C-alpha positions as CSV (number, residue, x, y, z in Angstrom):
1,M,69.3,-178.2,148.1
2,L,69.1,-181.1,146.0
3,K,69.8,-184.7,147.8
4,L,71.9,-186.6,145.2
5,P,72.2,-190.5,146.0
6,D,75.4,-191.6,147.9
7,R,76.3,-194.6,145.4
8,P,74.7,-193.5,142.0
9,S,74.0,-195.4,138.9
10,S,74.7,-194.8,135.4
11,F,71.3,-193.5,134.9
12,Q,71.3,-191.4,137.9
13,V,74.1,-189.5,136.5
14,W,72.9,-189.0,133.5
15,L,69.7,-187.9,134.9
16,I,71.8,-185.0,137.0
17,L,73.8,-184.4,134.2
18,A,71.1,-183.2,131.9
19,I,69.4,-181.6,134.6
20,A,72.8,-180.0,135.5
21,V,73.3,-178.9,131.8
22,F,70.0,-177.3,131.3
23,A,70.7,-175.6,134.0
24,V,73.8,-174.2,133.4
25,S,72.5,-173.4,129.8
26,T,70.1,-170.6,131.2
27,A,73.2,-168.2,132.8
28,A,73.7,-167.0,129.0
29,I,69.8,-165.7,129.2
30,W,70.3,-164.2,132.9
31,V,73.1,-162.4,132.0
32,R,71.8,-161.2,128.5
33,L,68.5,-160.3,130.1
34,A,70.7,-158.5,132.9
35,V,72.9,-156.7,130.1
36,E,69.5,-155.3,128.3
37,A,67.9,-154.7,131.8
38,T,70.4,-152.0,132.4
39,G,71.9,-151.1,128.7
40,R,75.4,-152.0,129.7
41,S,78.2,-153.8,128.2
42,S,81.0,-152.7,130.2
43,V,83.9,-155.2,131.7
44,G,82.9,-153.4,135.2
45,F,79.2,-154.6,134.7
46,S,80.0,-158.2,133.7
47,L,82.3,-158.4,136.3
48,F,79.3,-157.4,139.0
49,L,77.4,-160.5,137.3
50,A,80.2,-162.8,137.8
51,A,80.7,-161.7,141.5
52,S,77.0,-161.5,142.3
53,R,76.3,-164.8,141.2
54,L,79.2,-166.2,143.4
55,I,78.4,-164.4,146.3
56,L,75.3,-165.6,146.1
57,A,75.9,-168.7,146.2
58,A,78.0,-168.6,148.5
59,I,75.8,-167.3,151.2
60,A,73.6,-169.9,150.4
61,L,76.0,-172.6,151.5
62,L,77.1,-171.1,154.2
63,P,75.2,-173.7,157.0
64,T,77.8,-176.2,155.4
65,W,80.6,-174.5,156.9
66,R,79.6,-175.5,160.3
67,S,79.7,-179.4,159.5
68,L,83.0,-178.6,157.2
69,A,84.8,-177.3,160.4
70,R,84.1,-180.8,162.6
71,T,85.4,-183.0,159.0
72,S,89.0,-184.3,158.9
73,A,89.5,-183.3,155.5
74,P,93.4,-183.3,154.3
75,K,94.6,-179.7,153.8
76,S,95.6,-180.8,150.1
77,A,91.9,-181.4,149.4
78,I,91.4,-177.6,150.9
79,V,93.9,-176.0,148.6
80,C,92.5,-178.0,145.6
81,A,89.1,-176.5,146.1
82,G,90.6,-173.0,146.8
83,A,92.5,-172.9,143.6
84,A,89.5,-174.2,142.1
85,G,87.7,-171.3,143.0
86,L,90.6,-169.2,141.3
87,C,90.0,-170.6,138.2
88,L,86.0,-170.3,138.6
89,A,86.6,-166.6,139.3
90,I,88.8,-166.6,135.8
91,H,86.3,-168.9,134.4
92,F,83.0,-166.3,135.0
93,A,84.9,-163.2,134.6
94,T,86.2,-164.2,131.2
95,W,83.3,-165.9,129.8
96,I,80.3,-163.5,131.2
97,T,82.4,-160.4,129.5
98,S,82.3,-162.4,126.1
99,L,78.6,-162.2,126.1
100,S,78.9,-158.6,126.0
101,F,80.8,-159.1,122.5
102,T,79.7,-162.0,121.1
103,S,76.3,-164.0,120.2
104,I,75.4,-166.2,123.1
105,A,75.7,-169.3,120.4
106,A,79.3,-168.2,119.7
107,S,80.6,-167.9,123.4
108,T,78.6,-171.0,124.6
109,A,80.3,-173.3,121.9
110,L,84.0,-171.8,122.6
111,V,83.3,-172.0,126.5
112,T,82.5,-176.0,126.3
113,T,85.5,-176.9,124.5
114,N,86.1,-178.5,127.7
115,P,86.3,-182.0,126.6
116,I,89.2,-181.3,124.7
117,W,91.6,-179.6,127.5
118,V,90.2,-181.4,129.7
119,A,91.2,-185.0,128.0
120,L,94.5,-183.2,127.3
121,L,95.6,-182.9,131.0
122,G,93.8,-185.7,132.6
123,W,96.3,-187.7,130.1
124,L,99.7,-185.7,130.8
125,R,98.7,-185.2,134.7
126,F,96.6,-188.3,135.5
127,R,97.6,-190.3,132.6
128,E,93.6,-190.9,131.7
129,R,93.9,-191.7,128.0
130,P,90.4,-191.5,126.5
131,T,89.5,-194.4,124.2
132,P,89.8,-193.9,120.3
133,T,85.5,-194.0,120.3
134,T,85.7,-190.8,122.8
135,C,88.3,-189.1,120.6
136,V,85.8,-189.1,117.3
137,G,83.0,-188.3,119.4
138,I,85.3,-185.1,120.9
139,A,86.3,-184.2,117.7
140,L,82.8,-184.3,115.9
141,A,81.0,-182.6,118.7
142,L,83.8,-180.2,118.8
143,A,83.3,-179.5,114.9
144,G,79.8,-178.9,115.7
145,G,80.9,-176.1,118.5
146,L,82.9,-174.3,115.7
147,C,80.2,-174.6,113.4
148,I,78.0,-173.0,116.1
149,A,80.4,-170.4,116.8
150,L,81.3,-169.3,113.2
151,G,77.6,-169.3,112.0
152,G,75.9,-167.4,115.3
153,G,79.0,-164.7,115.9
154,Q,77.7,-162.5,113.5
155,T,74.6,-160.6,115.1
156,S,73.4,-157.2,116.1
157,S,74.4,-158.2,119.3
158,A,77.7,-158.9,119.1
159,P,80.1,-155.8,118.5
160,N,83.7,-157.5,118.8
161,P,83.4,-161.0,118.1
162,L,87.1,-161.5,118.0
163,L,87.0,-160.2,121.3
164,G,84.3,-162.1,123.2
165,D,85.3,-165.4,121.3
166,A,89.3,-164.9,122.6
167,L,87.8,-164.3,126.3
168,A,85.1,-167.3,126.3
169,L,88.0,-169.4,124.9
170,I,89.8,-168.2,127.8
171,G,86.8,-169.3,130.3
172,A,86.5,-172.7,128.4
173,W,90.6,-173.3,129.9
174,M,89.9,-172.1,133.6
175,A,86.8,-174.1,133.3
176,S,88.5,-177.0,132.6
177,L,90.8,-176.8,135.2
178,Y,88.4,-175.8,137.5
179,L,86.7,-179.6,136.5
180,L,90.1,-181.5,137.4
181,L,90.7,-179.5,140.5
182,G,87.2,-180.0,141.8
183,R,87.4,-183.8,141.4
184,E,90.8,-184.2,142.9
185,A,89.5,-182.3,146.2
186,Q,86.9,-184.8,146.1
187,R,88.9,-187.7,145.6
188,R,91.3,-186.6,148.6
189,G,88.4,-186.4,150.8
190,L,85.7,-183.4,150.6
191,G,82.2,-184.2,150.3
192,T,80.8,-181.9,147.5
193,G,78.8,-179.5,149.6
194,H,82.0,-178.6,151.4
195,Y,84.2,-178.5,148.0
196,A,81.5,-176.6,146.8
197,A,81.2,-174.0,149.8
198,I,85.0,-173.4,149.7
199,A,85.4,-172.8,145.7
200,Y,82.3,-170.8,145.7
201,S,83.7,-168.5,148.8
202,S,87.1,-168.4,147.0
203,A,85.9,-167.3,143.8
204,A,83.3,-164.8,145.5
205,A,86.2,-163.3,147.4
206,V,88.7,-163.1,144.3
207,L,85.7,-161.4,142.0
208,F,84.1,-159.1,145.2
209,P,86.5,-156.1,144.6
210,L,86.7,-156.0,141.2
211,P,84.0,-154.3,140.2
212,W,84.7,-151.0,142.0
213,L,88.4,-151.4,140.4
214,F,86.3,-150.9,137.2
215,G,84.4,-148.4,138.0
216,T,81.1,-150.1,139.0
217,G,79.6,-151.2,142.0
218,Y,76.9,-153.4,143.8
219,S,73.7,-151.2,144.2
220,G,71.5,-148.7,141.4
221,Y,70.8,-151.2,139.0
222,P,67.1,-151.8,138.1
223,T,65.0,-154.6,140.2
224,P,65.2,-156.9,137.3
225,V,68.8,-157.1,137.3
226,Y,69.1,-158.4,140.9
227,L,66.0,-161.1,139.9
228,Y,68.2,-162.4,137.3
229,L,71.2,-162.6,139.7
230,L,69.1,-164.3,142.1
231,L,67.8,-166.7,139.5
232,M,71.4,-167.3,137.8
233,A,72.7,-168.4,141.5
234,L,69.6,-170.8,142.2
235,I,69.7,-172.0,139.0
236,S,72.9,-171.9,136.9
237,Q,75.2,-172.2,140.1
238,L,74.0,-173.9,143.2
239,L,71.5,-176.2,140.9
240,G,73.8,-176.5,137.8
241,H,77.7,-176.5,138.8
242,T,76.8,-178.3,142.1
243,S,75.3,-181.2,140.1
244,I,78.7,-180.9,138.0
245,N,80.5,-181.3,140.7
246,W,79.0,-184.5,142.4
247,A,79.2,-185.9,138.7
248,V,82.8,-185.6,138.4
249,R,83.5,-186.9,142.0
250,W,82.2,-190.3,140.3
251,V,83.0,-190.2,136.5
252,S,86.0,-189.1,134.2
253,P,86.1,-185.3,133.8
254,T,86.2,-185.9,130.3
255,F,82.9,-187.6,130.6
256,V,81.3,-184.6,132.7
257,A,83.2,-182.4,129.9
258,I,81.5,-183.7,127.1
259,A,78.2,-183.7,128.7
260,I,78.6,-180.1,128.9
261,L,78.9,-179.8,125.1
262,F,75.0,-179.8,125.3
263,E,75.0,-176.2,126.7
264,P,75.6,-174.3,123.6
265,L,72.5,-176.3,121.8
266,G,70.0,-175.7,124.8
267,S,71.7,-171.8,125.0
268,S,70.7,-170.9,121.4
269,V,67.7,-172.3,121.5
270,L,66.8,-170.6,124.5
271,G,68.2,-167.3,122.7
272,F,66.1,-167.9,119.7
273,I,62.9,-168.1,122.2
274,I,63.7,-165.4,124.1
275,F,65.8,-163.2,122.1
276,G,64.8,-164.0,118.4
277,E,68.2,-164.7,117.5
278,V,67.8,-166.7,114.5
279,P,70.3,-169.6,114.2
280,G,71.8,-169.7,110.2
281,W,72.2,-173.2,108.6
282,L,75.7,-173.5,109.7
283,V,74.5,-173.1,113.1
284,A,71.5,-175.9,112.4
285,A,74.4,-178.2,111.0
286,G,76.9,-177.5,113.8
287,A,74.1,-178.7,116.4
288,L,73.4,-181.8,114.5
289,V,77.2,-182.5,114.0
290,L,77.4,-182.0,117.7
291,L,74.7,-184.2,118.9
292,V,75.9,-187.1,117.2
293,G,79.6,-186.3,118.3
294,A,78.6,-186.1,122.0
295,A,76.4,-189.2,121.5
296,I,79.2,-191.0,120.4
297,A,81.5,-189.9,123.0
298,L,79.3,-190.4,125.6
299,W,79.1,-193.9,124.8
300,G,83.0,-194.6,124.4
301,A,83.1,-192.6,127.7
302,A,80.0,-194.9,129.3
303,G,82.0,-197.9,128.0
304,E,85.2,-197.1,129.5
305,R,83.4,-196.0,133.0
306,D,81.4,-199.8,132.8
307,R,84.7,-201.6,132.3
308,D,86.7,-199.7,135.3
309,R,83.8,-200.8,137.5
310,S,84.1,-204.6,136.4
311,Q,88.0,-204.3,137.2
312,P,88.6,-205.9,140.2
């Protein structure tokens, strides 16, 4: 697995977040390719994809359990990691299902509205009030994301945009809790690898029986489906999510959530290249506004981070 620095500089945080955002941007592509390979868009198949992604990631992290048993992390950290895994399970179950009902652009734009929820929860729970510059950037970025969602929702691959958008929004709420709980688990003594092992395994355990409850299983699919699942687990989950989990240990969850706003842009570009989902003018305008807003918000969050570092 990627070895991450122990004491990161600002450049290292930005670089790893950029890699992470690109990695998670591919998730929607693997899901859509798997759906097209089978011709299925049922809830059961979506749950199969969500569960399999996390099961494969959890298996890859099995070696970390040996060292976890030798650590002295408090029980509260382990509880936070397990709760984060539950949120992650709900996030993937709702978001992956949303891709069967709405477009890639709309789904990823709504599921990455994390900044507003992370900032709100961080303010209420941890008294982490964002700077005015960050708030302005978040507002612009979310406006851009809304434009992408409105402009990208009406496509031939979006049979029920309203349902898909609602599921994606629930996924955003759960992802926000996942980020905050992950930061708390690591602050209380868990390393990134140990946290990821607990969170991914907990999520996998929650999702594992659900495909059978919805009339599907884990076998009998075309070979390409399992290849897409492997790529989703290795690239989107282990590389993307684990890098995000590492970043949230060092910087504000709001900062990380703002960086994730670039995911819908990356997913939309990949969707255009691979599936020919041509964005309309509203999507293009939204992408521009999102980029400007995210840049402003990141600038404000970076300034706040530097001030915190300079304080004795």
